[in-house]
Kinemage of the C-alpha trace (Angstrom):
@kinemage 1
@onewidth
@group {chain A} dominant
@subgroup {mainchain}
@vectorlist {calphas} color= white
{ca met a 1} P 0.423 -10.341 5.043
{ca arg a 2} L -0.430 -7.726 7.712
{ca ser a 3} L -1.192 -4.402 6.414
{ca gly a 4} L 2.045 -2.681 7.534
{ca glu a 5} L 4.371 -5.424 6.424
{ca gly a 6} L 6.888 -4.699 3.652
{ca pro a 7} L 9.546 -2.318 2.899
{ca pro a 8} L 9.058 1.373 3.650
{ca val a 9} L 7.903 3.388 0.624
{ca gly a 10} L 9.769 6.538 0.147
{ca asp a 11} L 12.460 6.070 -2.422
{ca glu a 12} L 12.331 5.813 -6.186
{ca gly a 13} L 13.421 2.137 -6.254
{ca thr a 14} L 10.688 0.964 -3.978
{ca val a 15} L 8.030 2.963 -5.907
{ca leu a 16} L 9.333 1.671 -9.301
{ca asp a 17} L 9.141 -1.958 -7.878
{ca leu a 18} L 5.573 -1.429 -6.816
{ca ile a 19} L 4.713 -0.017 -10.232
{ca gly a 20} L 6.537 -2.829 -12.046
{ca asn a 21} L 4.693 -5.421 -10.011
{ca ala a 22} L 1.410 -3.693 -10.712
{ca gly a 23} L 2.137 -3.807 -14.474
{ca tyr a 24} L 3.207 -7.514 -14.341
{ca leu a 25} L 0.034 -8.348 -12.538
{ca gly a 26} L -2.169 -6.263 -14.833
{ca thr a 27} L -3.596 -4.212 -12.026
{ca glu a 28} L -4.754 -0.536 -12.349
{ca trp a 29} L -4.584 0.302 -8.588
{ca val a 30} L -1.816 -0.032 -6.021
{ca val a 31} L -3.073 0.186 -2.407
{ca ile a 32} L -0.417 0.891 0.208
{ca pro a 33} L -0.997 1.168 3.934
{ca ala a 34} L -0.272 4.637 5.206
{ca glu a 35} L 2.180 3.223 7.837
{ca arg a 36} L 4.443 1.851 5.069
{ca phe a 37} L 5.237 5.400 3.743
{ca asp a 38} L 8.255 7.172 4.901
{ca glu a 39} L 7.198 10.155 7.058
{ca ala a 40} L 8.705 12.492 4.516
{ca leu a 41} L 5.689 11.759 2.175
{ca phe a 42} L 3.466 13.663 4.577
{ca gln a 43} L 5.823 16.684 4.812
{ca leu a 44} L 5.204 18.176 1.366
{ca ser a 45} L 8.336 20.420 1.620
{ca thr a 46} L 10.494 17.359 1.070
{ca arg a 47} L 8.863 16.792 -2.354
{ca val a 48} L 8.661 12.999 -1.737
{ca ala a 49} L 4.918 13.054 -2.393
{ca gly a 50} L 5.231 14.817 -5.632
{ca asp a 51} L 7.975 12.496 -6.835
{ca ile a 52} L 5.907 9.452 -5.858
{ca val a 53} L 2.740 10.697 -7.428
{ca gln a 54} L 4.654 11.629 -10.659
{ca lys a 55} L 5.975 8.151 -10.932
{ca phe a 56} L 2.529 6.580 -10.769
{ca val a 57} L 1.157 9.182 -13.217
{ca asn a 58} L 4.004 8.504 -15.672
{ca tyr a 59} L 3.294 4.803 -15.572
{ca arg a 60} L -0.515 5.202 -15.594
{ca val a 61} L -0.990 3.348 -12.306
{ca glu a 62} L -3.391 4.698 -9.734
{ca leu a 63} L -2.333 4.905 -6.032
{ca val a 64} L -4.283 4.564 -2.818
{ca val a 65} L -2.791 5.522 0.539
{ca leu a 66} L -4.891 3.496 2.921
{ca gly a 67} L -5.157 4.257 6.556
{ca asp a 68} L -5.255 6.851 9.203
{ca ile a 69} L -2.975 9.923 8.409
{ca ser a 70} L -4.772 12.226 10.842
{ca arg a 71} L -1.532 12.698 12.913
{ca tyr a 72} L -0.092 14.529 9.876
{ca arg a 73} L -3.210 16.313 8.469
{ca gly a 74} L -4.142 18.342 11.608
{ca his a 75} L -0.868 20.245 11.608
{ca ile a 76} L -0.303 21.111 7.987
{ca ser a 77} L -2.862 22.903 5.938
{ca ala a 78} L -0.941 22.277 2.735
{ca leu a 79} L -1.181 18.576 3.378
{ca arg a 80} L -4.981 18.891 3.955
{ca asp a 81} L -5.239 20.662 0.689
{ca phe a 82} L -3.086 18.039 -1.073
{ca val a 83} L -5.276 15.185 0.185
{ca ala a 84} L -8.466 16.923 -0.808
{ca glu a 85} L -7.116 17.646 -4.216
{ca cys a 86} L -5.979 14.016 -4.694
{ca asn a 87} L -9.312 12.695 -3.428
{ca ala a 88} L -11.116 14.864 -5.913
{ca gly a 89} L -9.245 13.234 -8.764
{ca gly a 90} L -8.723 9.658 -10.001
{ca gln a 91} L -4.891 9.208 -9.852
{ca met a 92} L -4.292 9.095 -6.071
{ca trp a 93} L -6.670 8.760 -3.110
{ca phe a 94} L -6.078 8.917 0.643
{ca leu a 95} L -8.661 6.757 2.215
{ca ala a 96} L -9.186 5.746 5.782
{ca asp a 97} L -10.169 2.041 5.280
{ca met a 98} L -11.261 -0.692 2.882
{ca glu a 99} L -14.905 0.214 3.153
{ca gln a 100} L -14.123 3.675 1.744
{ca leu a 101} L -12.076 2.152 -1.060
{ca arg a 102} L -14.871 -0.246 -2.014
{ca his a 103} L -17.318 2.672 -2.125
{ca arg a 104} L -14.977 4.796 -4.233
{ca leu a 105} L -14.311 1.936 -6.700
{ca arg a 106} L -18.061 1.233 -7.069
{ca gly a 107} L -19.087 4.794 -7.730
């Protein structure tokens, strides 16, 4: 599967499917390419990001948004702050590539 294949992620049903699949497979982390997310995730005023994060927190599954989100980060300081806060924790990370992910998982 290419990295961007699959349904867009932006509604509760899709998120719950991902979480359910993770539980079925016994995984702790769900890694989703950034291009699969609905653009609303990156516009914090829509509350999509908060709703998605809350679902993953409730079900104790960690989330990685993998890929380039620079086209969104440069314009919105709130998003930059959100990404920095997420990356400082252990529940959700925004990472540029697989190498960053491997590094974070090792350390």
